[in-house]
C-alpha positions as CSV (number, residue, x, y, z in Angstrom):
1,M,113.8,129.3,81.0
2,E,114.1,126.2,83.1
3,L,114.4,128.3,86.3
4,E,111.2,130.1,85.4
5,M,109.3,126.8,84.9
6,L,110.7,125.5,88.2
7,E,109.4,128.7,89.9
8,I,106.0,128.4,88.3
9,V,105.7,124.7,89.4
10,G,106.9,125.5,92.9
11,W,104.6,128.4,93.5
12,S,101.6,126.5,92.0
13,A,102.4,123.6,94.3
14,T,102.6,125.9,97.3
15,A,99.3,127.5,96.4
16,F,97.5,124.2,96.2
17,V,98.9,122.9,99.5
18,I,98.0,126.1,101.3
19,F,94.5,126.2,99.7
20,S,93.9,122.6,100.8
21,F,94.2,123.6,104.5
22,L,91.2,125.9,104.0
23,I,88.9,123.1,102.8
24,N,86.5,121.4,105.2
25,N,85.3,118.6,103.0
26,M,87.7,115.7,103.5
27,L,87.5,114.4,99.9
28,W,88.1,117.8,98.4
29,L,90.9,118.6,100.9
30,R,92.7,115.4,99.9
31,T,92.2,115.9,96.2
32,V,93.5,119.5,96.3
33,N,96.4,118.4,98.5
34,L,97.1,115.5,96.1
35,V,97.4,118.0,93.2
36,G,99.8,120.1,95.3
37,A,101.9,117.1,96.3
38,F,102.0,116.0,92.6
39,L,103.2,119.5,91.6
40,W,105.9,119.3,94.4
41,L,106.9,115.9,93.0
42,L,107.2,117.4,89.5
43,Y,109.3,120.2,91.1
44,G,111.6,117.7,92.7
45,I,112.0,115.8,89.4
46,I,112.8,119.0,87.5
47,D,115.3,120.1,90.2
48,V,116.6,116.5,90.8
49,S,116.0,116.8,94.5
50,Y,115.7,113.3,95.9
51,S,114.3,114.3,99.3
52,I,111.5,116.3,97.7
53,I,110.8,113.4,95.2
54,F,110.7,110.8,98.0
55,L,108.5,112.9,100.3
56,N,106.0,113.6,97.6
57,V,105.9,110.1,96.3
58,V,104.9,109.1,99.8
59,I,102.3,111.9,100.1
60,V,100.8,111.2,96.7
61,S,100.5,107.5,97.6
62,I,98.9,108.2,100.9
63,Q,96.4,110.7,99.4
64,I,95.4,108.3,96.6
65,F,94.9,105.5,99.2
66,K,92.8,107.8,101.4
67,I,90.8,109.1,98.5
68,I,90.0,105.6,97.4
69,G,88.9,104.8,101.0
70,L,86.6,107.9,101.1
71,L,85.1,107.0,97.7
72,K,84.4,103.4,98.8
73,K,82.9,104.5,102.2
74,P,79.1,104.0,102.2
75,K,77.2,107.3,102.3
76,A,75.0,107.8,105.4
């Protein structure tokens, strides 16, 4: 059962990250990629993979920082 859940999380994360590369709007791109990175973080936690956890904590943090910057940016 645990392997099945791990596979679902991993494939969902992959789908979100791939889909994010097809988006032109920067806010939506970062948001979708954030979801993918969060799912990869969850995958790393379930699998106890410290390299995946570290990488995705960094990516999630960067995406949140960038999203906040985009939301604060005055609209032209």
